[in-house]
Each structure stands twice: as structure tokens, then as C-alpha cells.
N, C-alpha and C positions, 0 to 999 in steps of 0.2 A: 503493501498500499504505499503510496508515495506521501511524502511529508506535507503537502496541502490536504490531504483528507485530515491525516492525523490531527492537524492544525484546528483545521474546523471541528471537528468532535470535541477536541480538547475544550474549542471557545464554549458549545454547548454547554459543556459539563460546569466548567467557571462561571456561566449565563445562568445555572440552574436548570437546565432544559434536562438534564440527568439527575434523576433522585439520587442521595447518596443513602442507601441502604445500613441502617443500624445494623451492629453484628454484638450477638447474645456472647456471654464467654464460653468458650470452648468450641465457637464456630469461626471457621475462616471466612476473610470476607468472600462475597459471591463477583462474578466475572462484570467486571464494570468496563463501560467506554473508556478509553478510544480500543478497547477490544469488545469486537462487537458480540453481542448476546446469541446464546443457540436458544430455540425455542424448540422443544419436543413437540411436533405437531400431533395433536390426540396421541402422545405419546411418542415409543418407537414403531410408528405403524407399520414402517416397512418389513417390520422383524416380528411383530406380532400384531393379534386383532386389537383393534384401536378401542382405546377409552376401557381399558381393561388394567386393573392393578401391574397384571404381567407386563403390559406394553409400558405402564410406567416406570416400573423397577427398572426394565431394561434403558428405557433413555436415561434413568439418571445413574444407571452403572456405565452409562456411553458418555456421561459426562455434561448431560443438558441443563444448562444453566436455570431454565424455567421448562415445569412440565404445563400441556394445557386440557383442563378439563372443561367440556361444552357443557352448559346447564340446560337443560330442559324438566319442567316439573310432570309429577304422576298426578294424579285424579287428585291423590290427598296431600298436594301440596309439596311433596318433597322432590330436591333439586338431584336430578342423576345425570350421570354424565353419560351423557349420547351426542351423537353429532349434530342430530336431528329428534324431532318428535316420532316420528315414522321409525320403525325398528325393523321392519320386514329384511332389510337388508344384513342388519347386525346382531340377529338373535335368531332364535331356532324358535318364535314364536308359531311358523307355521307349520310346526310338528305339533302343538300343544290343539288335540282336538276340542281341548275345553273352551279354547279361546276363538274358534274359526266363525263366530258370530259376530266377533268385533272387529274384523276386518271392514274396512269401508274407503269411502272417498272423501276427501278434505281439500280445501284451497286454504295454502298458506302462503301469505305475501305475493298473492295472485298466481302461484303455481298450483293447479291440482295436482294429489298426489294420492294413491291407492295403497293400503296396508294396514298396519296396525301400528296404534299411536300412543304415546306412554301416558297421554290426558286421558284414557279411555281404562285405565290400570292403576289397580293400589301400588303401592312399594311391596305389601307382601306380595302381591298377585306377580310383579317384576323379577323378583326375588327366585321366583319358579323359573326361570328362564335360564337361558345358558348364551356367551356371546358367540358370533360367530365372525369369519373375515369377510371383510365388504367386498375386496376384489379379488375373487376367486381365481380367475382366470390370470392375472397379471402376478398377483401373490401366492401360488400354488402351496408355497413352504407352509403359510401360516395356517391353511387349514389343518393341519397336523393337533391345532391347539384348539379348534373349535368343539364345543361345549364342556372346557376344561374351566370357564370362569363366567363369574356372573355379573351384573350390571350395577357399578358401584355409586354408591350416593356422593355429593359434594362431601361431605361431613366424611366421611370413610376416605376418600381421597387425601383430606386435610391431614387427617390421622395417619395415613401411610407416610405422607411427604413429611411429616414432621418425623416421624420414627427416623426414615431415613435417615434425613440430616441431621438428627440426634446420633445414630449411628456412625456417622463418615465422616461427622464434625467439620461440614460446611453447609451454610446457606443454600436452599433450595427455593428457588422461586414459585409461582401459580400465577400462572395466565389465562384465569377461565373468562370465556364469553358467555354472556347471555342472552341466548338465543331467541330470536322471534317474539319480541317485547309485545308490540302492538297485536299480535295474534293471540299469544297466552293469555292479557288481559282483556280480550272480547270473551274469551271464556271464563274469566272470572278470577283467572292468577295473580298474582301479583312476584313477581320470581324478583324484582329486585329489593323488595321489601323481606323478601325468606334469604335472597342472599347477603344482605346486608345483617339479619340477624344472626344466621351461621359464622358470618367470617367475625362477627364481633364476639361471639361465644367460646373461640378458639383462640387460645393463645399466639400460636402459631400465625395465624393469619391477622394478628396486631403487630407485627412487626417483620415478617419474611417479606422480599420482594414479591409485589402484588401489583399485576397491571390488568386492568378490567378491560376488557373487550364488548364491544357492540357494533352490529351493520345501522342501529338506528343513534339518531342523535337527541330525540326525548328524553330517552332514559339516561344517558352519558351527561346530560343538563344536569337532571334530577341528582344522580350519583356524585358529581363531582367535588362537592364540598361535603357531604355524609362520608364517602367511602375513607376521604384522611381523614377526618375526624375518629375514625376508628386505627386507622395505620397512616400516620402523617406521610411516610413516604409513598404512599400507593399511587400509582399512574393509573389514567385512563386513554384509552386505545379506540380512536373511530375505523373502526373496520371499511374498507372501500371496496364495494362490487365492481364488475365491470362498467366500464364510462357511459355506456349507453342505459344501464340500468336504474329505475327508479330508487329513491331513498325509501325503503319500506315504511318507515313511521310517517311522513311526506306524503307520500303516495295516497294514504288510508285518510289523509286530512285534505286530500284533493288538490296534491302540489305537483307540478310534475316535476320535480327538482332531479336531476340524475347524479352519480357519485360522478360522472366526470364534471359538471357545473361546478360541485367541490374540490377539484383537482386543480382548479386556478390560484394563480399568488395571490389575487386578492380575497378569494374564499377559503383559500388555506389560514389565512389570518384571522377569520371569523372563526373557524374551527380551532384554535389556537383557544379559545373562549372557553372552551367546554372538557379540551381532550389535549392530552402531552404529544401522543404519539398516532400518528394514522399506520394503517397496514392495508396497503394497497398488495394487488397480487402483482406478482412478478411481471408478468404482460405488460402491467401500465407502467413501469418503467424501461422495461425492453421490451417493446412490441415485437411479432411475428408476425410473417407473412402466413398467406393462407398452405404454404406446405410444412409451415412450424420452423422457420429459418429466423434467425435475429435479424431487426431492424436495426436502425439508429434510436440508442437510447433515447429516452423524454428528459425533460428538464425536472423531474418529480421530485427527487432527492433534493435536488437544489434549492427548489422553489417551497421545500416543507422547511429544511434547515434555514432558510431566511426568515420564516416565519416563527422561528423558536419553536416548531417540531418533529421529534426524532421519526424514522422510519422503520417500520418493523414488518418487514415483507412475506409472505405466502406464495407458494408451498414449493420447496426443492424436496422433489422426488429421485432416487437413483435409478429408476428403470430407465430404458432407452425412449419407451413410446411418451414419457413426458419431458426429456430433455430437448434442449433447440437442435435442428438438423445438424447444425454444425457440429453438436459434440457426440451424436450418437454413432456407435459402431456398428459392423455388420453382423452381430450377434443374435439378434432379433429384438422384435419390441418390447416384449417381457423379461430380456434379459436384465438383470442389474450391471451397471455401469458406474460401478465407482470413482474411475477417474474422470468420465465425463461429467458426473454430478459435483467433485470437487469443483473443478473448471469451472464450471456453471456458477458454482456460490462466490468462486473468488474475483471473477469479472465483475460480479456486484457489488462485494466488499471493495472493489478498486473504483466505485462508484460513489463510494460512500456510506453505505448501508450501514444503520445502526445494530440491526438484528434481524433475526432471519426466523423462520418455521419450517423445521425439517422432519420430513419421517424417517429419517436417518442419523439422528445427532451426533454417532459416531463418524458419521462421515463431515458434517457438520464441524466438528473440534477439529479433525482432520486440518478443512480449509481454511478454519481461523489461525490455527499454529504456523501454517505455512507464511 
């Protein structure tokens, strides 16, 4: 990484753009900028079924700075770690005849989905299900773990990470995402209130590195001060979807604002009023053409830094099918390509990226150390 990139990142630290997380006795400090942060996307999901304690354990063992639990509610209001409320692809619910009648079609943020949804199950019922690999065709090796693990609650994830931190002598961050807030509020759930109650009730989440994510603006504005009242060093991240996609909470209010509208320099200055970090997709930073080949980088990282925002992008995946065309090898679409993945991450780091989500934290750690 060149000196200009390090200087810019160091300036953000001095300006308060990077929270200096406190360290409890017996714990080593977490990795901080100018060393980019490695976020375990749904755990080490390239190597274990996503959002299982096994996936989080592998991520921590492989050197992740943060693990990511996506949060959705059960019918009785408990937050559980699933990427979405629809559990058809990540559990064995289809094999349970007692739940066959609960399969249905719903519209979430304008998208119609058919399956089984966490909001139709109590926590006790969800605990009878077992996790499965989401991408069995790509990650066949992960299917050997199908049926081994249950669906963890947010509180179980916190306790697990706290135990790992104590055992390893280092603080491990949590980067939870509150999913589909507007949709769940329409169903009568209040995921933000539940989230605040949970992090306030656990000592670890009152001081550990904590970064709260959402694709919506309304809940980030509501949470901004309240999360910091519990954990003063916490950060909030505004996740950004495709540039042409409408922001879900604003769309529900009749506004046509797209994520692209909020990526302009002026809009980023407004985002800084309720977020410390933006989370764009990798292709928002380096676009790709129809063949998957890299095009010229955008100015998004520099624009965000000028607005006082950090940039934590998503998602680096090690298989050929997810890599830019220039970095794929000839071994097949679903084959792991560690060298290509590390090279991809390195290019983004050279652009000044402050942190990143990866399905394979070990490769992310290697890229950071180079």
C-alpha cells in the first residue's frame, strides 16, 4: 500500500473517524486502521455453513477481526442469526412434515419470496431445525456439515464470541446487521428495541468492537445515539445495495431515492450525520462489464473519506465464479482460487479500503499482511 493511502487512513484516525476501542485487562487490542479490518461474512461461510457457531468459530480461528451475525426475529420476538427470514435454503425445514403447511409466499422490500419464514416459528420450533449449506453446488464440501448445527440466537452468538475472546486473549468484534426493518415493523416486531435490550444486557457488547449495519436510514438515525449510550465506541454502517435499487425504508414512504443517489459526494456528507461507515458492494468501487471483467475504479472510496466516512465493502469470495474475469483461472467456476482472491482484495486495499467482508477470513488476513 502506498504512503498516500496510509496517510489518508491515519488522518481519519486522528480526526476521530476510527473509534479507538477500549481494551479490558488480559486482552490484546483489536486490529485498527491503518491496518484494514477483516470481517467474517456470516462467519467463515466459504468453509462452514453460514451463520452457525461452527462458521463463527472457524472465522475467529482464521484471524477475523469481526464476525457478522445477520439478525431476524422469530414469531415470539427473539433475534436469531440468519441472512434472511426465509430459511428454505439454509435449514432442513422442508424435511419437517409438521411444518409443511407454513410454506407460503410473501413480499419483502418489494421482492416476492416463497418458503418458510422465521416470523412464522417460535424459537422453540426453530431449534428443532438444523442448518444446511446455502450454495451446495458451489461449496459441496460444506454439505458434509448439513444437519450438524442449529440456528443460534443473537444472545448465543454474543456468549460464544465472548468465550472465544476470553480463551484467546484478544477482543473479537461483532458487526451485526438488522435485516428488513421496515418489513418487520409492519408485522408488529421491533427488532431495534430488542437489539438494544440484548446488547445492553451483556457485558461483552458494552465494550467490545461493535459496528451495527442496516440497508435502511430510518433505523440508523434512531439507533445512532442509543447504541453509543450502551457502547460508547460503537459505529454504525449504512449498507448500500445496487445503485439503481431504491432504499427500502424510503421506498415504503413513497420516495424514489436509490442507493446510487446516496453515493454522490454531497449525499455522503448527509449520510455522515447518521453513520460512521458506508458498506458498498465491491462492484460499486470497481465496476464490472457484462463478462465480469473489471472496469475503471469509481471515486467512491475517496468521496467517502472526504465526507469523514470509513468504507467497509462486501463481499470477497474465493471461488472462480465470484472473481473478476482477469483473476479467474482455468480450473472451473466452482473451484477455490486463493491466489485470485488475495489479488482481488489487494487491489481494493491499494485503493484505500478500510475494511472488508470475506467468506474466507484466512485469505483476507493473508491479503492484509502482504
